[in-house]
C-alpha positions in Angstrom: -37.5 25.2 -30.5 -35.9 21.8 -30.7 -37.5 19.1 -28.4 -34.0 17.7 -27.7 -31.9 19.7 -25.3 -28.5 21.0 -26.5 -26.5 18.6 -24.2 -28.5 15.6 -25.4 -27.9 16.6 -29.1 -24.2 16.7 -28.3 -24.1 13.3 -26.5 -26.4 11.3 -28.7 -23.9 11.1 -31.7 -21.4 9.5 -29.4 -23.6 6.5 -28.4 -23.0 4.6 -31.7 -19.2 5.0 -31.6 -19.2 4.1 -27.9 -21.0 0.8 -28.7 -18.5 0.0 -31.4 -15.5 0.9 -29.3 -16.7 -1.2 -26.3 -17.3 -4.3 -28.5 -13.9 -3.9 -30.2 -12.2 -3.5 -26.8 -13.8 -6.7 -25.6 -12.9 -8.6 -28.8 -9.2 -7.6 -28.4 -9.2 -8.8 -24.7 -11.0 -12.1 -25.4 -9.0 -12.8 -28.5 -5.6 -12.4 -26.9 -6.7 -14.3 -23.7 -8.3 -17.2 -25.7 -5.2 -17.6 -27.9 -2.9 -17.5 -24.8 -5.1 -20.1 -23.0 -4.9 -22.5 -25.9 -1.1 -22.3 -26.0 -0.9 -22.4 -22.2 -2.8 -25.8 -22.0 -0.2 -27.3 -24.4 2.8 -25.5 -23.0 2.2 -26.4 -19.3 1.5 -30.1 -19.7 4.8 -31.4 -18.2 5.0 -31.1 -14.4 8.8 -31.4 -14.0 10.3 -28.5 -12.0 12.9 -27.8 -14.6 10.1 -27.3 -17.2 8.9 -24.2 -15.3 12.4 -22.7 -15.6 12.6 -23.5 -19.3 9.2 -22.1 -20.2 9.6 -18.8 -18.3 13.1 -18.3 -19.7 11.8 -18.9 -23.2 9.0 -16.4 -22.5 11.6 -13.9 -21.5 13.6 -14.5 -24.7 10.5 -14.1 -26.9 9.4 -10.9 -25.1 13.0 -9.5 -25.4 13.0 -10.2 -29.2 9.6 -8.5 -29.6 10.7 -5.5 -27.6 14.0 -5.3 -29.5 12.9 -5.9 -33.1 9.2 -5.2 -33.4 8.5 -1.5 -34.4 7.0 0.9 -31.9 8.7 -0.3 -28.7 11.9 1.9 -28.7 11.9 4.0 -25.6 8.7 2.4 -24.2 9.3 1.3 -20.6 6.1 -0.2 -19.0 7.6 0.2 -15.5 7.0 4.0 -15.9 3.3 3.6 -16.4 0.4 2.8 -14.1 -2.9 1.2 -15.1 -3.4 3.8 -17.8 -0.4 4.8 -19.9 1.2 8.3 -20.0 0.0 8.9 -23.6 -1.5 6.9 -26.5 1.1 4.6 -28.1 1.6 4.9 -31.9 -0.5 2.5 -33.9 2.5 0.6 -35.1 3.2 -0.5 -31.5 -0.1 -2.3 -31.1 0.9 -5.7 -32.8 4.0 -6.0 -30.8 2.3 -5.0 -27.6 -0.4 -7.6 -28.1 2.2 -10.2 -29.0 4.2 -9.5 -25.9 1.0 -9.7 -23.8 0.2 -13.1 -25.4 3.6 -14.3 -24.3 3.0 -13.0 -20.8 -0.3 -14.8 -20.4 0.7 -18.0 -22.1 4.1 -18.4 -20.5 3.1 -17.9 -16.9 4.5 -14.4 -16.2 3.1 -12.9 -13.0 1.3 -10.0 -14.7 -2.2 -9.4 -15.8 -3.8 -8.4 -19.2 -5.1 -5.0 -18.0 -2.3 -2.4 -18.9 -1.3 -3.8 -22.3 -5.0 -4.3 -23.3 -5.8 -0.8 -22.3 -2.7 0.5 -24.1 -3.6 -1.3 -27.3 -7.3 -0.3 -27.3 -6.5 3.3 -26.5 -4.0 3.4 -29.3 -6.5 1.9 -31.8 -9.3 4.3 -30.7 -7.1 7.4 -30.6 -5.6 6.7 -34.0 -8.8 5.5 -35.9 -11.5 7.4 -34.1 -10.1 10.9 -35.0 -10.0 9.8 -38.6 -13.6 8.6 -38.6 -15.0 11.6 -36.6 -12.3 14.3 -36.6 -14.5 16.8 -34.7 -14.5 14.6 -31.6 -11.5 15.3 -29.4 -8.9 12.6 -29.0 -9.5 12.6 -25.2 -13.0 11.3 -25.8 -11.7 8.3 -27.8 -9.2 7.6 -25.0 -12.0 7.7 -22.4 -14.2 5.4 -24.5 -11.4 2.8 -25.0 -10.4 2.9 -21.3 -14.1 2.4 -20.2 -14.7 -0.3 -22.8 -11.6 -2.3 -21.8 -12.3 -2.0 -18.0 -16.0 -2.9 -18.6 -14.9 -6.0 -20.5 -12.2 -7.0 -18.1 -14.4 -6.9 -14.9 -17.6 -7.9 -16.6 -19.6 -4.8 -15.6 -19.7 -1.1 -16.5 -19.6 -0.2 -12.8 -15.9 -0.5 -12.4 -15.3 1.8 -15.4 -17.8 4.4 -14.1 -16.2 4.4 -10.7 -12.7 4.8 -12.1 -13.6 7.6 -14.5 -15.5 9.5 -11.8 -12.0 9.9 -10.1 -10.6 11.7 -13.1 -10.9 15.5 -12.8 -13.3 17.1 -15.3 -11.8 19.5 -17.9 -14.9 21.6 -17.5 -16.0 21.8 -13.8 -19.4 23.1 -14.9 -20.2 19.9 -16.9 -22.4 17.6 -15.0 -20.8 14.3 -14.1 -23.3 12.1 -16.0 -22.9 14.3 -19.1 -19.3 13.2 -19.4 -20.1 9.6 -18.2 -22.8 8.7 -20.7 -20.7 7.6 -23.6 -18.0 5.9 -21.5 -20.7 4.0 -19.6 -22.2 2.9 -22.9 -18.7 1.7 -24.1 -18.2 -0.1 -20.8 -21.6 -1.8 -20.9 -20.9 -2.9 -24.5 -17.6 -4.4 -23.5 -19.0 -6.2 -20.5 -21.9 -7.6 -22.5 -19.6 -8.8 -25.3 -17.5 -10.7 -22.8 -20.6 -12.2 -21.2 -21.7 -13.5 -24.6 -18.3 -14.8 -25.6 -16.8 -15.9 -22.2 -19.7 -16.5 -19.8 -17.5 -18.3 -17.3 -15.2 -15.3 -16.8 -15.9 -14.1 -13.2 -14.1 -12.6 -10.3 -16.3 -13.8 -7.4 -14.5 -16.4 -5.2 -16.1 -19.6 -4.1 -16.3 -18.7 -0.4 -19.1 -18.8 2.1 -21.2 -15.7 1.6 -20.9 -12.8 4.0 -24.4 -12.4 5.4 -24.4 -10.1 8.4 -21.9 -7.5 9.7 -20.7 -7.5 13.3 -18.9 -4.7 15.1 -15.7 -6.7 15.4 -15.6 -7.2 11.6 -14.9 -3.5 11.2 -11.7 -3.8 13.2 -10.4 -7.1 11.7 -11.2 -5.9 8.1 -9.4 -2.6 8.7 -6.4 -4.4 10.1 -6.2 -6.8 7.2 -6.7 -4.0 4.7 -4.0 -1.9 6.4 -1.5 -4.8 6.4 -2.3 -5.4 2.7 -1.7 -1.7 2.0 1.6 -1.8 3.7 2.6 -4.9 1.6 1.5 -3.0 -1.5 3.5 0.1 -0.4 6.6 -2.2 0.1 6.2 -3.1 -3.6 5.8 0.6 -4.5 9.1 1.3 -2.7 11.0 -1.7 -4.1 10.0 -1.4 -7.8 12.2 1.5 -8.7 15.1 -0.2 -6.9 14.5 -3.5 -8.8 14.3 -1.5 -12.0 17.6 0.3 -11.4 19.4 -2.9 -10.8 17.8 -4.7 -13.7 18.5 -2.0 -16.2 22.2 -2.1 -15.7 21.7 -4.7 -18.4 21.1 -2.5 -21.4 20.2 -5.2 -24.0 16.4 -6.0 -23.7 16.8 -9.5 -25.1 19.4 -10.4 -22.4 17.5 -8.5 -19.7 14.2 -10.2 -20.3 15.7 -13.6 -20.8 17.5 -13.3 -17.4 14.2 -12.0 -15.9 12.4 -15.0 -17.2 15.1 -17.3 -15.7 14.6 -15.6 -12.3 10.8 -16.0 -12.6 11.3 -19.7 -13.4 13.3 -20.2 -10.3 10.7 -18.3 -8.2 8.0 -20.5 -9.8 9.9 -23.6 -8.7 10.1 -22.3 -5.1 6.5 -21.1 -4.8 4.8 -23.7 -7.1 2.7 -23.1 -10.1 0.1 -21.5 -8.0 2.4 -18.4 -8.0 2.5 -18.2 -11.8 0.3 -16.5 -14.3 -1.9 -13.4 -13.8 -3.6 -14.8 -10.7 -7.3 -14.9 -11.5 -7.6 -18.7 -11.8 -5.0 -19.2 -9.1 -6.9 -17.1 -6.5 -10.0 -19.1 -7.3 -8.0 -22.3 -6.6 -6.7 -20.9 -3.3 -10.2 -19.9 -2.1 -11.8 -23.2 -3.3 -9.9 -25.3 -0.8 -8.2 -23.0 1.8 -7.5 -26.0 4.2 -5.1 -27.3 1.6 -2.8 -24.3 2.2 -1.5 -24.0 5.7 -0.3 -20.6 7.1 3.3 -21.3 6.3 2.7 -22.2 2.7 0.4 -19.1 2.3 3.2 -16.9 3.6 5.6 -18.4 1.1 3.1 -17.9 -1.7 2.8 -14.3 -0.8 6.5 -13.7 -0.7 7.2 -15.5 -4.0 4.3 -13.8 -5.8 5.4 -10.4 -4.6 8.9 -11.0 -5.8 7.7 -12.4 -9.1 5.5 -9.3 -9.7 8.4 -7.0 -8.9 10.8 -8.8 -11.2 8.3 -9.1 -14.1 7.4 -5.4 -13.8 11.0 -4.2 -13.4 12.6 -6.1 -16.3 10.0 -5.0 -18.8 7.5 -7.8 -19.3 4.3 -6.4 -20.8 1.4 -6.8 -18.3 -0.6 -5.2 -15.6 -0.2 -5.2 -11.8 -3.8 -5.3 -10.6 -4.6 -9.0 -11.2 -1.4 -10.3 -9.4 -1.9 -7.7 -6.7 -5.4 -9.0 -6.1 -4.0 -12.5 -5.9 -1.5 -11.4 -3.2 -4.3 -9.7 -1.3 -6.5 -12.8 -1.5 -3.6 -15.0 -0.2 -3.1 -12.5 2.6 -6.8 -12.7 3.5 -6.6 -16.5 3.6 -3.5 -16.3 5.8 -5.3 -13.9 8.2 -8.3 -16.3 8.4 -5.9 -19.2 9.1 -4.2 -17.4 12.1 -5.4 -18.1 15.7 -7.0 -14.8 16.3 -10.7 -13.8 16.6 -12.6 -15.5 13.8 -13.0 -13.5 10.6 -15.4 -14.5 7.8 -13.4 -15.8 4.8 -15.3 -13.6 2.4 -14.4 -10.5 4.4 -10.8 -11.5 4.9 -10.0 -12.0 1.2 -12.0 -8.9 0.2 -10.1 -6.7 2.7 -6.8 -8.2 1.8 -7.2 -7.6 -1.9 -8.7 -4.1 -1.4 -5.7 -3.1 0.8 -3.0 -4.2 -1.7 -4.8 -2.7 -4.6 -5.2 0.7 -2.8 -1.4 0.9 -2.7 -0.8 -0.4 -6.2 -3.6 1.3 -8.2 -4.1 4.4 -6.0 -7.8 4.1 -7.0 -10.1 3.9 -4.0 -13.1 3.1 -6.0 -11.5 0.3 -8.1 -10.0 -1.2 -4.9 -13.4 -1.1 -3.1 -15.1 -2.5 -6.2 -12.6 -5.4 -6.4 -13.1 -6.2 -2.7 -16.9 -6.4 -3.0 -16.8 -8.4 -6.2 -14.2 -10.9 -4.9 -16.3 -11.5 -1.7 -19.4 -11.9 -3.8 -21.8 -10.1 -1.4 -23.4 -6.7 -1.2 -23.4 -7.1 2.6 -19.6 -6.4 2.5 -20.1 -2.9 1.2 -20.6 -1.0 4.5 -17.8 -2.9 6.3 -15.3 -2.4 3.4 -16.2 1.3 3.1 -15.0 1.7 6.7 -12.1 -0.7 6.4 -10.6 1.1 3.4 -10.1 4.3 5.3 -6.9 3.3 7.3 -5.4 1.8 4.1 -6.2 5.0 2.1 -4.5 7.1 4.8 -1.4 5.0 4.5 -1.3 5.3 0.7 -2.5 8.8 0.0 0.2 11.3 -0.9 2.8 8.7 -1.6 4.2 7.6 -4.9 2.4 5.3 -7.3 3.7 1.8 -8.1 5.7 2.9 -11.1 9.1 4.2 -11.9 9.3 7.9 -12.5 10.1 8.5 -16.2 13.0 10.8 -15.4 14.5 8.2 -13.1 14.2 5.5 -15.7 15.9 7.7 -18.3 18.9 8.5 -16.0 19.1 5.1 -14.3 18.3 6.4 -10.8 15.7 4.9 -8.5 
């Protein structure tokens, strides 16, 4: 009799491939982000208001040319997809997708790197993995790439494990950790690779730590999270309508150029704090909250929300989680600035980001994880576990923040 159980013999051969997939996923993320950052530093030197319009309009034109002329993008509408795409893209679409993501990040479009990076890594893993190990199902390679990318993006395998635990198992009899072993290895490899290459990449905000929970915090956190969720649900409602209006323009080059122009005007109104994916910008907001009075924070929230809707509707390649987290953090700072019972800053920004992301991502675990990480304190966990419930009740059973594929095909909202 073998000393190694059958399940272990089945799982062990996946450990090596999972490590490779996780490292490659992290390298793709870091490579595109680093290249975009280098160009961003040069591109955004001038501070004149008109330069914001010029850069974003040029970003729209470049993205439109990529979508129109680079192979693999015909019929691909990112507005119809959530955090994870509907199906793996063809391998020939990966260069164009990464090029479009580079433009998004470098030219200040209000979208994050998550969806295109996941799409590119899933396409690579699905296409190449089945050639190297044809007996391994394609769904396994998709799970490894998804986990590796999320682990790299958030700097920990915990986020990937929590998200994957929400996906129903194909075999209900299979233990949860049997199907989690390889993805957790991929997520850990991705997270460690990013830590080695980009040690400064972190989500935790520079706010006073949340030390001790109080009964009143349950109420204030639940209210902030619920308001954030309602704001997120407004984006869920408006995206298909923005999409329907935008896609009356059939030429993607014209559409994305006009979209870039609109984003440039919004950037002038809201300031550069409302541009880009939002990670560095939310750090800037939280670092000196006194510099942003309530009226300015309200304007930032409105402009960033509009920019996210426009960017997603017209077809820029990027994800919605990062800018949604920024909107939630700004909402939390606004709540903390209002003359109502004092709410700890860490709790306010955590609850705000969690509430918006519940509506946008429809992932309770990811939203809760984001809230805890942004607040930077384990003491937030019990309060946020209660505060998320009203937000989840608002969002559950309602549509995701995406355009239904059939509506996109027919032009209906």
